[in-house]
N, C-alpha and C positions, 0 to 999 in steps of 0.2 A: 675675179674673186670678190665676194661681198665681205666688207669689213664691218665689224661692230664698232659702235661709238666708244666702247671701252678699250678698244685696241690701242688707243693713243696713250694709255697708261701702262702699257707693257714695257718693261725695260728692254731697250734695244740691245742687240748683240752683233758682233762682227766675228765671223769664223768661230762661233760658239763662245766668245768672250764677252761678258756683259760690259756695256759701255757706260754704266752708271758712274764708274770711277772717273771717266773723262768728264762727265757732266758735273761731278763734284769738284774737280780740280780746275776746270776751265774758268770759273768766276774769279779766282784769285789772280789770274793773269791779266784781268781787265782793270784791276785797281791801280791807280797811279802811285808810283813810289816817290819817296821824298828825295830831294837833291841836296847838294852841298852849297847851293846858292843862298845868298842872304834873303832874297825875296822869292817866294814860291809863285807858280803860275795860278791862274784863276781856278783851275780844276782842283789843285791841291788845297788851295785856300777854302774852297767850298766844301771839300771833303773834311778838312779839319774842323770847320765850323759846325758841320752836321754832326760829327762824332762828339764834339764837345757839348753841344746842346743836348743831344740824346743822353749822353752820360750824366749830365746834370739833372735832367728830368728823372732818369732811372734811379739815381742815388738819393733823391730827396727823401723817400720813406725809409731808407736804410740807415742803420747805425754806422758810426765810423768803422767799426770792425768789419762791416760788409763791403767797404769800399775797395778792398783788394780784389773783389770780383769784377771790377769795372771793365778791365781789359777783356775778360772772357765774355761778359755780356755784350759789350760793344762789338766784338768780333763775330759773335754768333748772330747778332742782329743784322749786321752788314752782309754776312754770308747768306742768311735766309732770304733777305730782300733780293740779293743778286740771283739766287736760284729761282725765286718766285717770278721775278721780272723777266729773266731769260726764258722761262717756260712759256711766256705769252707770245714769243716770237714764232712765226710759222715754221713748221717742220723741226721743231725742237722737242726735247723731252724734259719734263719737270720732275726731278728726283723727289721733291717734297710732296708729290701725290702718292708716294709709297708709304704705307703705314709703318712698315718695318724700319725705314730710315728715320721717320719722325720719332718712333719709339726709341731708336738708338740714340737720338739726340736728347730725348726727354728723360729716359730712365736713369742714366748715370748722373745727370745733373740733379734730378730730384733726390736720388739716393744720397748724393753728397750733402745736400742740405739736411736730410734726416740724420745722417751720421754726425754732422757737425752739432746738431741740437742734442743728440744723445751723448756726445762726448763732453760738450761744454756745460750743459745744464739739463741733465737727464730728468730731474724732477719736473721742471717746467715743460719739457718736451712731452713727457708722459701725461702731464696734466691736461693737455689738449684732448686727450681721449675721454675725459670725464668732466663735463661742465660743472661749475660750482653750484651747489644747491640742488643737485639731482636727487629725487626720491630714491630710497633704498631699493625699492622693488624694480626700478628702471635701470639700476646701475649695470647689470650684465648686458642688457639689450643695448644701451647707449655705448658701452665700450665696444661691442661688436660693430655697431653702425659707424662709429667714429674710426675704427680700425679699417673698415672697408673703404670709407671715404678717403682715408689717408693713402691707401694702396692704389686707389683708382685714379689718383691725381696724374701720374705719368700717362696713363691710358687716355685721360681726358685731354691732356696736352697734345698727344699725337693724333687722336681722332679729330679734334677741333681743326688743326691745321690741314689734315688730309681731306676732311669733308668739305671745308670751305673752298679749297683749291680745286678739288675734283668737281664739285657742283658748278663752279664758275667755268671750268673748261668744257664741261658737258653742255652748258647753256650756250656758250659761244659756238660750239660745233653744231648744235641743233639749229640755232638761228641762222648760221652761215649756210647750212644745208638747205634750209627753207628758202632763203634768199636766192640761192643758186637754182633751185627747182622752179620757183615762181617767176623768175625773170623772163623766160620765153612765153609764159602763159599770161601773167598779169604784171607788166613792168612797173606800174605805179605802186602796187602792193610790195613788189620786190624792193623798190627804192625805200619805202617806209621801213621794211624789214632790215635793210642795210643800215639805215639811220639808227634803228634800235640796236643793231649789232655794234655800231660805233660807240654809242652811249654805254652799252654793256662792257665793251672793252675798256673804256675809261674807268668804269666802276671796278673792273677786275684789277686794274693797275692799283687803285686805292686799296682794294682788299688784299692784294699781294703784300703791300707795305704794312697795312694795319695788322694782318695776321702774324707777321714776323715780330712786330712790336708787342702784340698781346702775348705771344709765346714767351718772349724774354721778360716781359713785365710780370707774368704769373710766376716765373721762376724766381724773380727778385722778391716777390711777396712771400713765396715759400721759404726763401732764405731769411727774410726778416722775422718770420715766426720762430726761427731756430737760433738766432744770435742775440 
């Protein structure tokens, strides 16, 4: 049976039950848990250092009132990185290539930042819809444009993460297929293609981490606008 390149993005199922829930729960079992010892091992020390450094960088542009979101942002960052990295392993499924899942992450968090702005400082939040000094004739048009740009933010978050991961997975599969087909015909070209595949895989590892960071960073910037 011939399979399409896009079949790798289909949610797997067993006995009619989607296994995406297993893919979402599995990363949490890989995280090391803290112990009651006075000194932690190297893995726990490295994990704590990474979380603290990330949290410091993320909270730099935020006001002190936004620091209560640190645990949520750090947890989301680690969770997205784990999902993206595990999806690069052979015969695995990447849940973050599903637009519906990414929208489920982006929409509630974006909506929470908007609600916070409307509750705490409604005048300032609504002021973003109309830049200062706008000509009277352009006021209705700019309000419509700014409103559309506000509501398109969660869609942009979800589409950005989905598109980058999907494009990377497709490129890896295309180049791997080319290397496999060319090996019996032109071994030297197949070796060059395999080298390119290795470099692309390293690039995708970086993209998996960067896209998770960008996702959380944009959410923090949206929060900063409303606190």
